[in-house]
Backbone and ligand atoms as CSV (ligand in chain L), in Angstrom:
chain,resi,resn,atom,element,x,y,z
A,1,UNK,N,N,16.870,7.580,-43.600
A,1,UNK,CA,C,15.952,7.103,-42.610
A,1,UNK,C,C,14.773,8.077,-42.372
A,2,UNK,N,N,15.130,9.352,-42.291
A,2,UNK,CA,C,14.058,10.331,-42.125
A,2,UNK,C,C,13.003,10.266,-43.198
A,3,UNK,N,N,13.474,10.075,-44.460
A,3,UNK,CA,C,12.512,10.082,-45.564
A,3,UNK,C,C,11.529,8.929,-45.473
A,4,UNK,N,N,11.906,7.878,-44.757
A,4,UNK,CA,C,10.989,6.731,-44.586
A,4,UNK,C,C,10.062,6.967,-43.439
A,5,UNK,N,N,10.673,7.481,-42.317
A,5,UNK,CA,C,9.802,7.625,-41.066
A,5,UNK,C,C,8.759,8.700,-41.231
A,6,UNK,N,N,9.120,9.842,-41.795
A,6,UNK,CA,C,8.147,10.921,-41.815
A,6,UNK,C,C,6.903,10.650,-42.595
A,7,UNK,N,N,7.004,10.076,-43.808
A,7,UNK,CA,C,5.744,9.743,-44.517
A,7,UNK,C,C,4.901,8.745,-43.764
A,8,UNK,N,N,5.604,7.836,-43.048
A,8,UNK,CA,C,4.903,6.788,-42.321
A,8,UNK,C,C,4.112,7.452,-41.134
A,9,UNK,N,N,4.783,8.305,-40.410
A,9,UNK,CA,C,4.050,8.965,-39.315
A,9,UNK,C,C,2.883,9.833,-39.817
A,10,UNK,N,N,3.094,10.434,-40.927
A,10,UNK,CA,C,2.013,11.245,-41.502
A,10,UNK,C,C,0.876,10.423,-41.920
A,11,UNK,N,N,1.174,9.254,-42.525
A,11,UNK,CA,C,0.101,8.399,-43.014
A,11,UNK,C,C,-0.676,7.809,-41.847
A,12,UNK,N,N,0.001,7.446,-40.780
A,12,UNK,CA,C,-0.638,6.897,-39.583
A,12,UNK,C,C,-1.553,7.955,-38.907
A,13,UNK,N,N,-0.944,9.118,-38.700
A,13,UNK,CA,C,-1.722,10.161,-37.995
A,13,UNK,C,C,-2.893,10.674,-38.853
A,14,UNK,N,N,-2.687,10.666,-40.163
A,14,UNK,CA,C,-3.734,11.147,-40.992
A,14,UNK,C,C,-4.914,10.227,-41.102
A,15,UNK,N,N,-4.683,8.997,-40.672
A,15,UNK,CA,C,-5.778,8.002,-40.696
A,15,UNK,C,C,-6.665,8.136,-39.506
A,16,UNK,N,N,-6.225,8.851,-38.454
A,16,UNK,CA,C,-7.054,9.021,-37.278
A,16,UNK,C,C,-7.923,10.246,-37.427
A,17,UNK,N,N,-9.129,10.138,-36.953
A,17,UNK,CA,C,-10.057,11.278,-37.088
A,17,UNK,C,C,-9.550,12.453,-36.267
A,18,UNK,N,N,-9.196,12.180,-35.025
A,18,UNK,CA,C,-8.695,13.224,-34.168
A,18,UNK,C,C,-7.322,12.812,-33.671
A,19,UNK,N,N,-6.335,13.621,-33.883
A,19,UNK,CA,C,-5.004,13.121,-33.403
A,19,UNK,C,C,-4.341,14.052,-32.402
A,20,UNK,N,N,-3.986,15.263,-32.765
A,20,UNK,CA,C,-3.304,16.059,-31.795
A,20,UNK,C,C,-3.750,17.532,-31.951
A,21,UNK,N,N,-3.377,18.346,-31.002
A,21,UNK,CA,C,-3.791,19.700,-31.040
A,21,UNK,C,C,-3.352,20.374,-32.364
A,22,UNK,N,N,-4.263,21.058,-32.986
A,22,UNK,CA,C,-3.955,21.829,-34.177
A,22,UNK,C,C,-4.040,21.012,-35.460
A,23,UNK,N,N,-4.289,19.776,-35.368
A,23,UNK,CA,C,-4.353,18.956,-36.574
A,23,UNK,C,C,-5.722,18.329,-36.615
A,24,UNK,N,N,-6.406,18.504,-37.658
A,24,UNK,CA,C,-7.784,18.008,-37.742
A,24,UNK,C,C,-8.084,17.413,-39.114
A,25,UNK,N,N,-8.710,16.228,-39.094
A,25,UNK,CA,C,-9.109,15.687,-40.375
A,25,UNK,C,C,-10.240,16.474,-40.965
A,26,UNK,N,N,-10.334,16.500,-42.291
A,26,UNK,CA,C,-11.388,17.288,-42.980
A,26,UNK,C,C,-12.727,16.717,-42.749
A,27,UNK,N,N,-12.827,15.461,-42.313
A,27,UNK,CA,C,-14.114,14.795,-42.140
A,27,UNK,C,C,-14.500,14.857,-40.629
A,28,UNK,N,N,-14.143,15.911,-39.983
A,28,UNK,CA,C,-14.457,16.085,-38.532
A,28,UNK,C,C,-15.976,15.854,-38.232
A,29,UNK,N,N,-16.212,14.965,-37.316
A,29,UNK,CA,C,-17.601,14.714,-36.947
A,29,UNK,C,C,-17.848,15.140,-35.467
A,30,UNK,N,N,-16.750,15.347,-34.774
A,30,UNK,CA,C,-16.877,15.724,-33.352
A,30,UNK,C,C,-16.853,14.596,-32.445
A,31,UNK,N,N,-17.112,13.366,-32.895
A,31,UNK,CA,C,-17.139,12.207,-31.987
A,31,UNK,C,C,-15.734,11.850,-31.585
A,32,UNK,N,N,-15.537,11.749,-30.268
A,32,UNK,CA,C,-14.180,11.545,-29.745
A,32,UNK,C,C,-14.236,10.955,-28.341
A,33,UNK,N,N,-13.139,10.358,-27.870
A,33,UNK,CA,C,-13.039,10.068,-26.453
A,33,UNK,C,C,-13.049,11.297,-25.609
A,34,UNK,N,N,-13.516,11.224,-24.453
A,34,UNK,CA,C,-13.561,12.413,-23.603
A,34,UNK,C,C,-12.924,12.079,-22.254
A,35,UNK,N,N,-12.408,13.114,-21.594
A,35,UNK,CA,C,-11.870,12.964,-20.221
A,35,UNK,C,C,-12.940,13.555,-19.240
A,36,UNK,N,N,-13.150,12.864,-18.170
A,36,UNK,CA,C,-13.993,13.427,-17.100
A,36,UNK,C,C,-13.158,14.429,-16.337
A,37,UNK,N,N,-13.682,15.679,-16.291
A,37,UNK,CA,C,-12.953,16.755,-15.626
A,37,UNK,C,C,-13.435,16.925,-14.184
A,38,UNK,N,N,-14.694,16.866,-13.961
A,38,UNK,CA,C,-15.269,17.032,-12.644
A,38,UNK,C,C,-16.695,16.532,-12.566
A,39,UNK,N,N,-17.053,16.104,-11.430
A,39,UNK,CA,C,-18.440,15.695,-11.141
A,39,UNK,C,C,-18.984,16.501,-9.967
A,40,UNK,N,N,-19.979,17.240,-10.218
A,40,UNK,CA,C,-20.614,18.094,-9.158
A,40,UNK,C,C,-22.067,17.796,-9.161
A,41,UNK,N,N,-22.497,17.116,-8.092
A,41,UNK,CA,C,-23.920,16.724,-8.091
A,41,UNK,C,C,-24.242,15.826,-9.279
A,42,UNK,N,N,-25.305,16.212,-10.016
A,42,UNK,CA,C,-25.708,15.402,-11.154
A,42,UNK,C,C,-25.039,15.890,-12.437
A,43,UNK,N,N,-24.080,16.799,-12.332
A,43,UNK,CA,C,-23.476,17.379,-13.521
A,43,UNK,C,C,-22.025,16.863,-13.675
A,44,UNK,N,N,-21.772,16.330,-14.814
A,44,UNK,CA,C,-20.390,15.875,-15.087
A,44,UNK,C,C,-19.819,16.662,-16.223
A,45,UNK,N,N,-18.603,17.174,-16.041
A,45,UNK,CA,C,-17.874,17.938,-17.046
A,45,UNK,C,C,-16.903,17.107,-17.794
A,46,UNK,N,N,-16.822,17.323,-19.100
A,46,UNK,CA,C,-15.942,16.516,-19.935
A,46,UNK,C,C,-15.191,17.454,-20.886
A,47,UNK,N,N,-13.946,17.076,-21.192
A,47,UNK,CA,C,-13.267,17.761,-22.270
A,47,UNK,C,C,-12.839,16.746,-23.301
A,48,UNK,N,N,-12.587,17.204,-24.524
A,48,UNK,CA,C,-12.120,16.363,-25.538
A,48,UNK,C,C,-10.743,15.725,-25.174
A,49,UNK,N,N,-10.687,14.417,-25.063
A,49,UNK,CA,C,-9.451,13.765,-24.644
A,49,UNK,C,C,-8.294,13.953,-25.615
A,50,UNK,N,N,-8.630,14.265,-26.848
A,50,UNK,CA,C,-7.586,14.431,-27.843
A,50,UNK,C,C,-7.011,15.854,-27.841
A,51,UNK,N,N,-7.614,16.726,-27.066
A,51,UNK,CA,C,-7.217,18.158,-26.922
A,51,UNK,C,C,-7.123,18.840,-28.296
A,52,UNK,N,N,-8.039,18.572,-29.148
A,52,UNK,CA,C,-8.044,19.121,-30.467
A,52,UNK,C,C,-8.517,20.550,-30.456
A,53,UNK,N,N,-7.834,21.444,-31.172
A,53,UNK,CA,C,-8.334,22.789,-31.359
A,53,UNK,C,C,-9.586,22.817,-32.286
A,54,UNK,N,N,-10.629,23.472,-31.792
A,54,UNK,CA,C,-11.833,23.594,-32.663
A,54,UNK,C,C,-12.363,24.961,-32.615
A,55,UNK,N,N,-13.143,25.332,-33.626
A,55,UNK,CA,C,-13.881,26.625,-33.640
A,55,UNK,C,C,-15.026,26.522,-32.716
A,56,UNK,N,N,-15.695,27.558,-32.496
A,56,UNK,CA,C,-16.843,27.539,-31.638
A,56,UNK,C,C,-17.977,26.705,-32.198
A,57,UNK,N,N,-18.169,26.755,-33.519
A,57,UNK,CA,C,-19.188,25.928,-34.155
A,57,UNK,C,C,-18.854,24.454,-34.072
A,58,UNK,N,N,-17.551,24.168,-34.200
A,58,UNK,CA,C,-17.160,22.718,-34.084
A,58,UNK,C,C,-17.298,22.281,-32.597
A,59,UNK,N,N,-17.130,23.202,-31.695
A,59,UNK,CA,C,-17.352,22.906,-30.277
A,59,UNK,C,C,-18.801,22.538,-30.021
A,60,UNK,N,N,-19.739,23.291,-30.602
A,60,UNK,CA,C,-21.137,22.935,-30.448
A,60,UNK,C,C,-21.414,21.536,-31.100
A,61,UNK,N,N,-20.788,21.305,-32.225
A,61,UNK,CA,C,-20.932,20.041,-32.925
A,61,UNK,C,C,-20.364,18.929,-32.072
A,62,UNK,N,N,-19.198,19.163,-31.451
A,62,UNK,CA,C,-18.547,18.122,-30.640
A,62,UNK,C,C,-19.452,17.671,-29.461
A,63,UNK,N,N,-19.990,18.696,-28.750
A,63,UNK,CA,C,-20.819,18.331,-27.548
A,63,UNK,C,C,-22.068,17.621,-27.986
A,64,UNK,N,N,-22.676,18.086,-29.083
A,64,UNK,CA,C,-23.905,17.444,-29.535
A,64,UNK,C,C,-23.618,16.010,-30.027
A,65,UNK,N,N,-22.516,15.855,-30.782
A,65,UNK,CA,C,-22.194,14.511,-31.361
A,65,UNK,C,C,-21.895,13.483,-30.212
A,66,UNK,N,N,-21.445,13.980,-29.097
A,66,UNK,CA,C,-21.116,13.099,-27.986
A,66,UNK,C,C,-22.239,13.088,-26.913
A,67,UNK,N,N,-23.426,13.534,-27.354
A,67,UNK,CA,C,-24.625,13.476,-26.453
A,67,UNK,C,C,-24.460,14.313,-25.207
A,68,UNK,N,N,-23.828,15.478,-25.358
A,68,UNK,CA,C,-23.630,16.338,-24.192
A,68,UNK,C,C,-24.117,17.777,-24.575
A,69,UNK,N,N,-24.101,18.605,-23.574
A,69,UNK,CA,C,-24.394,19.990,-23.873
A,69,UNK,C,C,-23.129,20.842,-23.665
A,70,UNK,N,N,-23.110,22.021,-24.270
A,70,UNK,CA,C,-21.958,22.898,-24.075
A,70,UNK,C,C,-21.804,23.265,-22.596
A,71,UNK,N,N,-20.605,23.410,-22.152
A,71,UNK,CA,C,-20.325,23.612,-20.723
A,71,UNK,C,C,-21.012,24.950,-20.213
A,72,UNK,N,N,-21.428,24.854,-18.939
A,72,UNK,CA,C,-21.829,26.065,-18.211
A,72,UNK,C,C,-21.331,25.900,-16.799
A,73,UNK,N,N,-20.669,26.883,-16.259
A,73,UNK,CA,C,-20.166,26.826,-14.881
A,73,UNK,C,C,-21.056,27.744,-14.099
A,74,UNK,N,N,-21.860,27.149,-13.222
A,74,UNK,CA,C,-22.993,27.867,-12.637
A,74,UNK,C,C,-22.863,28.117,-11.155
A,75,UNK,N,N,-21.704,27.735,-10.572
A,75,UNK,CA,C,-21.537,27.974,-9.167
A,75,UNK,C,C,-20.040,27.947,-8.817
A,76,UNK,N,N,-19.723,28.526,-7.654
A,76,UNK,CA,C,-18.319,28.477,-7.138
A,76,UNK,C,C,-17.925,27.045,-6.911
A,77,UNK,N,N,-18.791,26.192,-6.592
A,77,UNK,CA,C,-18.475,24.773,-6.355
A,77,UNK,C,C,-18.054,24.127,-7.667
A,78,UNK,N,N,-18.784,24.406,-8.754
A,78,UNK,CA,C,-18.390,23.823,-10.009
A,78,UNK,C,C,-17.057,24.395,-10.478
A,79,UNK,N,N,-16.904,25.663,-10.385
A,79,UNK,CA,C,-15.610,26.375,-10.753
A,79,UNK,C,C,-14.429,25.731,-9.964
A,80,UNK,N,N,-14.579,25.484,-8.648
A,80,UNK,CA,C,-13.503,24.955,-7.820
A,80,UNK,C,C,-13.151,23.521,-8.215
A,81,UNK,N,N,-14.230,22.729,-8.560
A,81,UNK,CA,C,-13.950,21.355,-8.921
A,81,UNK,C,C,-13.195,21.274,-10.257
A,82,UNK,N,N,-13.590,22.197,-11.205
A,82,UNK,CA,C,-12.872,22.224,-12.455
A,82,UNK,C,C,-11.418,22.693,-12.318
A,83,UNK,N,N,-11.237,23.729,-11.482
A,83,UNK,CA,C,-9.850,24.207,-11.267
A,83,UNK,C,C,-9.028,23.151,-10.633
A,84,UNK,N,N,-9.565,22.382,-9.700
A,84,UNK,CA,C,-8.800,21.336,-9.037
A,84,UNK,C,C,-8.299,20.323,-10.065
A,85,UNK,N,N,-9.139,19.955,-11.017
A,85,UNK,CA,C,-8.687,19.004,-12.073
A,85,UNK,C,C,-7.519,19.527,-12.811
A,86,UNK,N,N,-7.649,20.801,-13.274
A,86,UNK,CA,C,-6.596,21.332,-14.135
A,86,UNK,C,C,-5.289,21.661,-13.344
A,87,UNK,N,N,-5.427,21.912,-12.042
A,87,UNK,CA,C,-4.240,22.045,-11.250
A,87,UNK,C,C,-3.483,20.720,-11.172
A,88,UNK,N,N,-4.246,19.626,-11.093
A,88,UNK,CA,C,-3.619,18.296,-10.956
A,88,UNK,C,C,-2.943,17.872,-12.244
A,89,UNK,N,N,-3.620,18.157,-13.396
A,89,UNK,CA,C,-3.120,17.673,-14.676
A,89,UNK,C,C,-2.100,18.598,-15.343
A,90,UNK,N,N,-2.032,19.788,-14.877
A,90,UNK,CA,C,-1.148,20.788,-15.521
A,90,UNK,C,C,-1.476,20.992,-17.034
A,91,UNK,N,N,-2.708,20.829,-17.332
A,91,UNK,CA,C,-3.223,21.016,-18.681
A,91,UNK,C,C,-3.173,22.533,-19.021
A,92,UNK,N,N,-2.838,22.892,-20.253
A,92,UNK,CA,C,-2.663,24.306,-20.525
A,92,UNK,C,C,-3.465,24.856,-21.683
A,93,UNK,N,N,-4.213,24.040,-22.412
A,93,UNK,CA,C,-4.957,24.591,-23.544
A,93,UNK,C,C,-6.221,25.274,-23.080
A,94,UNK,N,N,-6.549,26.354,-23.710
A,94,UNK,CA,C,-7.820,27.052,-23.406
A,94,UNK,C,C,-8.985,26.159,-23.781
A,95,UNK,N,N,-10.085,26.358,-23.034
A,95,UNK,CA,C,-11.243,25.531,-23.314
A,95,UNK,C,C,-12.435,26.433,-23.599
A,96,UNK,N,N,-13.287,25.984,-24.550
A,96,UNK,CA,C,-14.494,26.745,-24.795
A,96,UNK,C,C,-15.496,26.577,-23.633
A,97,UNK,N,N,-16.100,27.728,-23.296
A,97,UNK,CA,C,-17.191,27.653,-22.396
A,97,UNK,C,C,-18.507,27.838,-23.268
A,98,UNK,N,N,-19.593,27.326,-22.849
A,98,UNK,CA,C,-20.784,27.404,-23.674
A,98,UNK,C,C,-21.519,28.710,-23.338
A,99,UNK,N,N,-20.841,29.826,-23.383
A,99,UNK,CA,C,-21.537,31.117,-23.108
A,99,UNK,C,C,-21.177,32.138,-24.156
A,100,UNK,N,N,-22.144,32.971,-24.405
A,100,UNK,CA,C,-21.895,34.071,-25.371
A,100,UNK,C,C,-22.828,35.260,-25.166
A,101,UNK,N,N,-22.429,36.347,-25.749
A,101,UNK,CA,C,-23.294,37.557,-25.724
A,101,UNK,C,C,-23.580,37.995,-27.134
A,102,UNK,N,N,-23.661,36.990,-28.018
A,102,UNK,CA,C,-23.774,37.265,-29.469
A,102,UNK,C,C,-25.063,37.927,-29.855
A,103,UNK,N,N,-26.131,37.698,-29.094
A,103,UNK,CA,C,-27.438,38.255,-29.449
A,103,UNK,C,C,-27.657,39.607,-28.862
A,104,UNK,N,N,-26.961,39.926,-27.812
A,104,UNK,CA,C,-27.178,41.242,-27.148
A,104,UNK,C,C,-25.894,41.596,-26.410
A,105,UNK,N,N,-25.146,42.488,-26.933
A,105,UNK,CA,C,-23.826,42.826,-26.421
A,105,UNK,C,C,-23.915,43.094,-24.856
A,106,UNK,N,N,-23.077,42.357,-24.147
A,106,UNK,CA,C,-22.990,42.556,-22.675
A,106,UNK,C,C,-23.916,41.684,-21.927
A,107,UNK,N,N,-24.875,41.074,-22.596
A,107,UNK,CA,C,-25.830,40.164,-21.950
A,107,UNK,C,C,-25.336,38.689,-22.137
A,108,UNK,N,N,-24.524,38.276,-21.209
A,108,UNK,CA,C,-23.937,36.950,-21.353
A,108,UNK,C,C,-24.870,35.865,-20.897
A,109,UNK,N,N,-25.006,34.880,-21.745
A,109,UNK,CA,C,-25.984,33.797,-21.498
A,109,UNK,C,C,-25.312,32.456,-21.735
A,110,UNK,N,N,-25.739,31.482,-20.969
A,110,UNK,CA,C,-25.324,30.084,-21.310
A,110,UNK,C,C,-26.177,29.558,-22.463
A,111,UNK,N,N,-25.547,28.944,-23.381
A,111,UNK,CA,C,-26.276,28.408,-24.543
A,111,UNK,C,C,-27.221,27.346,-24.080
A,112,UNK,N,N,-26.721,26.524,-23.134
A,112,UNK,CA,C,-27.607,25.446,-22.590
A,112,UNK,C,C,-28.762,26.057,-21.826
A,113,UNK,N,N,-29.939,25.961,-22.395
A,113,UNK,CA,C,-31.119,26.517,-21.749
A,113,UNK,C,C,-31.284,28.043,-21.949
A,114,UNK,N,N,-30.416,28.633,-22.725
A,114,UNK,CA,C,-30.445,30.100,-22.961
A,114,UNK,C,C,-30.646,30.853,-21.636
A,115,UNK,N,N,-29.854,30.427,-20.599
A,115,UNK,CA,C,-30.014,31.056,-19.256
A,115,UNK,C,C,-29.019,32.153,-19.081
A,116,UNK,N,N,-29.433,33.292,-18.490
A,116,UNK,CA,C,-28.516,34.346,-18.191
A,116,UNK,C,C,-27.517,33.898,-17.100
A,117,UNK,N,N,-26.267,34.266,-17.269
A,117,UNK,CA,C,-25.211,33.818,-16.308
A,117,UNK,C,C,-25.510,34.572,-14.972
A,118,UNK,N,N,-25.597,33.793,-13.937
A,118,UNK,CA,C,-25.727,34.414,-12.618
A,118,UNK,C,C,-24.419,34.378,-11.922
A,119,UNK,N,N,-23.855,33.165,-11.711
A,119,UNK,CA,C,-22.472,33.048,-11.250
A,119,UNK,C,C,-21.521,33.291,-12.418
A,120,UNK,N,N,-20.489,34.083,-12.168
A,120,UNK,CA,C,-19.461,34.276,-13.274
A,120,UNK,C,C,-18.132,34.311,-12.577
A,121,UNK,N,N,-17.057,34.092,-13.347
A,121,UNK,CA,C,-15.690,34.133,-12.800
A,121,UNK,C,C,-14.786,34.750,-13.865
A,122,UNK,N,N,-15.162,35.882,-14.407
A,122,UNK,CA,C,-14.368,36.590,-15.388
A,122,UNK,C,C,-13.069,37.101,-14.797
A,123,UNK,N,N,-12.059,37.202,-15.609
A,123,UNK,CA,C,-10.839,37.876,-15.275
A,123,UNK,C,C,-11.309,39.326,-14.934
A,124,UNK,N,N,-10.568,40.023,-13.954
A,124,UNK,CA,C,-11.056,41.317,-13.531
A,124,UNK,C,C,-11.347,42.287,-14.631
A,125,UNK,N,N,-10.557,42.312,-15.745
A,125,UNK,CA,C,-10.847,43.274,-16.801
A,125,UNK,C,C,-11.737,42.685,-17.966
A,126,UNK,N,N,-12.267,41.543,-17.732
A,126,UNK,CA,C,-13.096,40.894,-18.788
A,126,UNK,C,C,-14.488,40.715,-18.295
A,127,UNK,N,N,-15.453,40.691,-19.220
A,127,UNK,CA,C,-15.300,40.782,-20.647
A,127,UNK,C,C,-15.147,42.199,-21.089
A,128,UNK,N,N,-14.255,42.383,-22.109
A,128,UNK,CA,C,-13.903,43.741,-22.507
A,128,UNK,C,C,-13.781,43.840,-24.025
A,129,UNK,N,N,-14.241,42.841,-24.765
A,129,UNK,CA,C,-13.940,42.870,-26.211
A,129,UNK,C,C,-15.115,43.473,-27.011
A,130,UNK,N,N,-16.110,43.890,-26.334
A,130,UNK,CA,C,-17.240,44.509,-27.091
A,130,UNK,C,C,-17.778,43.609,-28.136
A,131,UNK,N,N,-18.135,44.149,-29.292
A,131,UNK,CA,C,-18.721,43.383,-30.401
A,131,UNK,C,C,-17.792,42.476,-31.058
A,132,UNK,N,N,-16.489,42.651,-30.811
A,132,UNK,CA,C,-15.470,41.781,-31.473
A,132,UNK,C,C,-15.332,40.435,-30.732
A,133,UNK,N,N,-15.752,40.397,-29.493
A,133,UNK,CA,C,-15.547,39.206,-28.685
A,133,UNK,C,C,-16.883,38.769,-28.038
A,134,UNK,N,N,-17.493,37.771,-28.629
A,134,UNK,CA,C,-18.873,37.402,-28.197
A,134,UNK,C,C,-18.973,35.977,-27.702
A,135,UNK,N,N,-17.823,35.247,-27.533
A,135,UNK,CA,C,-17.790,33.916,-27.008
A,135,UNK,C,C,-16.874,33.860,-25.806
A,136,UNK,N,N,-17.107,32.877,-24.926
A,136,UNK,CA,C,-16.367,32.807,-23.694
A,136,UNK,C,C,-15.451,31.590,-23.679
A,137,UNK,N,N,-14.263,31.727,-23.110
A,137,UNK,CA,C,-13.399,30.588,-22.880
A,137,UNK,C,C,-12.763,30.603,-21.545
A,138,UNK,N,N,-12.243,29.506,-21.116
A,138,UNK,CA,C,-11.670,29.269,-19.748
A,138,UNK,C,C,-10.251,29.061,-19.823
A,139,UNK,N,N,-9.470,29.763,-18.982
A,139,UNK,CA,C,-8.040,29.585,-18.902
A,139,UNK,C,C,-7.755,28.583,-17.823
A,140,UNK,N,N,-7.193,27.383,-18.170
A,140,UNK,CA,C,-7.085,26.294,-17.188
A,140,UNK,C,C,-5.852,26.373,-16.370
A,141,UNK,N,N,-5.214,27.529,-16.344
A,141,UNK,CA,C,-4.039,27.680,-15.441
A,141,UNK,C,C,-4.242,29.065,-14.786
A,142,UNK,N,N,-3.409,29.343,-13.824
A,142,UNK,CA,C,-3.616,30.505,-12.990
A,142,UNK,C,C,-3.818,31.770,-13.830
A,143,UNK,N,N,-4.801,32.634,-13.587
A,143,UNK,CA,C,-5.720,32.555,-12.439
A,143,UNK,C,C,-7.005,31.757,-12.672
A,144,UNK,N,N,-7.008,30.873,-13.618
A,144,UNK,CA,C,-8.174,30.010,-13.855
A,144,UNK,C,C,-9.455,30.773,-14.003
A,145,UNK,N,N,-9.449,31.783,-14.812
A,145,UNK,CA,C,-10.684,32.599,-14.995
A,145,UNK,C,C,-11.163,32.611,-16.403
A,146,UNK,N,N,-12.171,33.359,-16.658
A,146,UNK,CA,C,-12.873,33.352,-17.943
A,146,UNK,C,C,-12.563,34.632,-18.723
A,147,UNK,N,N,-12.513,34.451,-20.038
A,147,UNK,CA,C,-12.224,35.621,-20.922
A,147,UNK,C,C,-13.301,35.639,-22.051
A,148,UNK,N,N,-13.559,36.795,-22.571
A,148,UNK,CA,C,-14.328,36.812,-23.813
A,148,UNK,C,C,-13.301,36.770,-24.945
A,149,UNK,N,N,-13.754,36.158,-26.049
A,149,UNK,CA,C,-12.828,35.930,-27.136
A,149,UNK,C,C,-13.672,35.920,-28.446
A,150,UNK,N,N,-13.067,36.203,-29.600
A,150,UNK,CA,C,-13.837,36.108,-30.875
A,150,UNK,C,C,-14.332,34.739,-31.026
A,151,UNK,N,N,-15.573,34.576,-31.499
A,151,UNK,CA,C,-16.129,33.272,-31.724
A,151,UNK,C,C,-15.391,32.464,-32.840
A,152,UNK,N,N,-14.652,33.243,-33.653
A,152,UNK,CA,C,-13.871,32.585,-34.743
A,152,UNK,C,C,-12.519,32.098,-34.259
A,153,UNK,N,N,-12.170,32.355,-32.993
A,153,UNK,CA,C,-10.974,31.816,-32.392
A,153,UNK,C,C,-10.939,30.313,-32.577
A,154,UNK,N,N,-9.931,29.756,-33.160
A,154,UNK,CA,C,-9.891,28.358,-33.405
A,154,UNK,C,C,-8.763,27.639,-32.611
A,155,UNK,N,N,-8.440,28.196,-31.483
A,155,UNK,CA,C,-7.408,27.579,-30.621
A,155,UNK,C,C,-7.919,27.242,-29.239
A,156,UNK,N,N,-9.125,26.652,-29.234
A,156,UNK,CA,C,-9.732,26.222,-27.978
A,156,UNK,C,C,-10.193,24.767,-28.078
A,157,UNK,N,N,-10.216,24.088,-26.985
A,157,UNK,CA,C,-10.583,22.702,-26.896
A,157,UNK,C,C,-11.991,22.580,-26.380
A,158,UNK,N,N,-12.788,21.624,-26.918
A,158,UNK,CA,C,-14.143,21.444,-26.546
A,158,UNK,C,C,-14.349,21.053,-25.085
A,159,UNK,N,N,-15.303,21.694,-24.405
A,159,UNK,CA,C,-15.526,21.453,-22.963
A,159,UNK,C,C,-17.076,21.400,-22.851
A,160,UNK,N,N,-17.576,20.287,-22.382
A,160,UNK,CA,C,-18.988,20.014,-22.365
A,160,UNK,C,C,-19.443,19.568,-21.008
A,161,UNK,N,N,-20.730,19.360,-20.845
A,161,UNK,CA,C,-21.193,18.730,-19.651
A,161,UNK,C,C,-22.419,17.882,-19.956
A,162,UNK,N,N,-22.723,17.072,-19.000
A,162,UNK,CA,C,-23.928,16.148,-19.131
A,162,UNK,C,C,-24.554,16.054,-17.783
A,163,UNK,N,N,-25.895,16.103,-17.751
A,163,UNK,CA,C,-26.641,15.905,-16.510
A,163,UNK,C,C,-27.044,14.445,-16.450
A,164,UNK,N,N,-26.779,13.807,-15.336
A,164,UNK,CA,C,-27.237,12.468,-15.114
A,164,UNK,C,C,-28.411,12.453,-14.154
A,165,UNK,N,N,-29.342,11.598,-14.387
A,165,UNK,CA,C,-30.530,11.585,-13.543
A,165,UNK,C,C,-30.568,10.288,-12.720
L,1,CA,CA,CA,-19.303,40.901,-26.649
């Protein structure tokens, strides 16, 4: 029975572009269903509904392909709305934030608009990775704070936002 079921499951899952965490088709385009995480004013935050692990470059590709920009958390109100969602869902995968200090160590900027971070919510000892950690991610469980991480980290889920007018 096993020998019949397993190839079948593999064939079905392999036919989907995005299926589950850690598994990715080689023809990744980034287009996927998204979950609404929070709405704050004109800004709506979304994460990849398939919870697929992606690299930072794939995260950029994902947001762009879905007509969004990489996430930026710019106020305590936005942070609180995002935390409320993850408290409700008990979601546990780390999420990419659209922030980096890749161009100037210690000078953290949001990619969207190349704006310097004014509001931040780093873990107390972060960022602390120096030149080895130039991208930011969000821990969706307590204490719900931000960490610096290597940009080559491939165990984060895409997190984007879109401004509606
Ligand atoms: Ca750094």
